[in-house]
C-alpha positions, -999 to +999 in steps of 0.1 A: +045+002+192+048+012+156+027-006+133+037-014+097+016-025+070+032-037+039+008-047+013+017-068-022-006-067-051+016-093-071+001-125-080+034-141-078+052-154-046+087-139-042+083-118-073+103-086-076+075-067-063+074-088-031+115-087-029+116-049-030+088-044-006+106-069+020+139-051+016+121-017+022+104-029+050+133-045+066+154-013+064+125+007+078+124-018+108+162-019+112+164+021+112+135+023+138+153+003+161+138-019+190+128+009+212+099+017+187+088-021+189+080-022+151+053-045+143+050-058+105+022-074+087+033-084+051+000-088+033-003-107+000-036-095-015-035-127-039-039-150-010-072-133+003-106-144-010-128-112-012-153-097-038-149-066-058-168-034-046-204-037-052-211+002-049-237-003-022-243+033-020-249+033+017-226+037+045-215+005+063-208+025+097-199+016+121-184-015+103-157-009+075-180-027+050-213-046+045-194-077+032-179-098+060-150-115+038-113-117+041-108-079+041-121-074+076-086-078+094-067-059+066-094-028+069-085-027+109-048-031+100-051-002+075-068+022+094-043+014+126-010+013+109+015+040+113+031+036+081+018+020+048+041+005+022+021-005-011+036-024-039+022-036-073+032-049-107+023-031-139-004-046-160-018-027-189-002+006-179-020+004-144-020-017-111-027-053-110-063-066-105-056-076-069-045-040-063-075-025-080-099-047-062-085-039-029-085-002-035-119+000-047-131-018-016-115+010+005-140+036-006-158+031+025-130+050+044-142+084+037-168+103+016-162+116-018-167+151-003-132+159+006-140+192+019-169+181+041-191+207+024-222+185+023-234+173+056-261+153+042-234+127+028-240+096+048-204+082+047-184+087+078-146+098+076-130+070+095-093+081+094-085+110+113-049+114+110-024+112+081+005+085+081+037+083+060+039+058+031+058+047+001+051+030-030+068+002-052+058-004-090+073-030-111+071-031-148+090-043-180+118-026-198+092-004-217+068-001-190+048+031-183+046+037-145+025+070-144-010+052-147-003+031-118+015+057-098-018+078-102-040+051-090-018+043-057-014+082-052-050+086-052-055+058-029-029+071-005-048+105-004-080+087+002-066+067+033-046+096+049-012+083+036+012+109+024+035+094-002+069+099+011+088+082-020+084+056-047+105+028-060+103+019-099+119-013-111+120-023-147+125-060-149+147-074-177+125-103-186+092-120-176+108-153-181+112-157-142+102-142-110+125-121-087+149-104-109+153-078-085+170-100-059+203-097-077+199-061-086+222-042-061+209-008-074+173-014-066+180-029-033+201+000-024+174+024-031+150+004-011+174+007+020+177+044+016+139+049+013+136+028+044+161+048+063+143+079+051+109+068+063+124+060+098+138+093+102+106+109+092+087+087+116+111+093+143+108+132+138+071+130+144+070+109+174 
């Protein structure tokens, strides 16, 4: 069974972020085929009730976190997934508040000591394997994507996800949600990236 976790950090249902993520995920699933038994969880962070990181400073091992809130199952899904697809709208040149809260709460997945040079560090590196992933970022016509890209790229590195591609979409207006639905160009790019991810995953299986 191949587990795919798709996370939307948009606060708007059926937003361009959601639509592109779903198209990308669908393309990946179709390209993988039934023999891989793809299992998908499309997670909308805005529908979860969880608190921001409290910087506890102590390792919650063997649990993911000291706080038993709505992130318990998403933590497990993130740890077990074979591919992560993450999307966020661009707000103030970065990811959404929903995305940042979730990313901050994933601090528990590894110690800040990337080279494991400090054995006295109390945190345990939970994830032992790298997985492929991709990001989707949606902004306005004059949006700056690099700030959000860096945040998501840093998150990917933290949770052992290798970024295999990104999709940027510039919405022509904030007047309504889901402009990407009628944009053949971005949907074709989502289809292509999905096929590329599937080929990569098939080659490693």
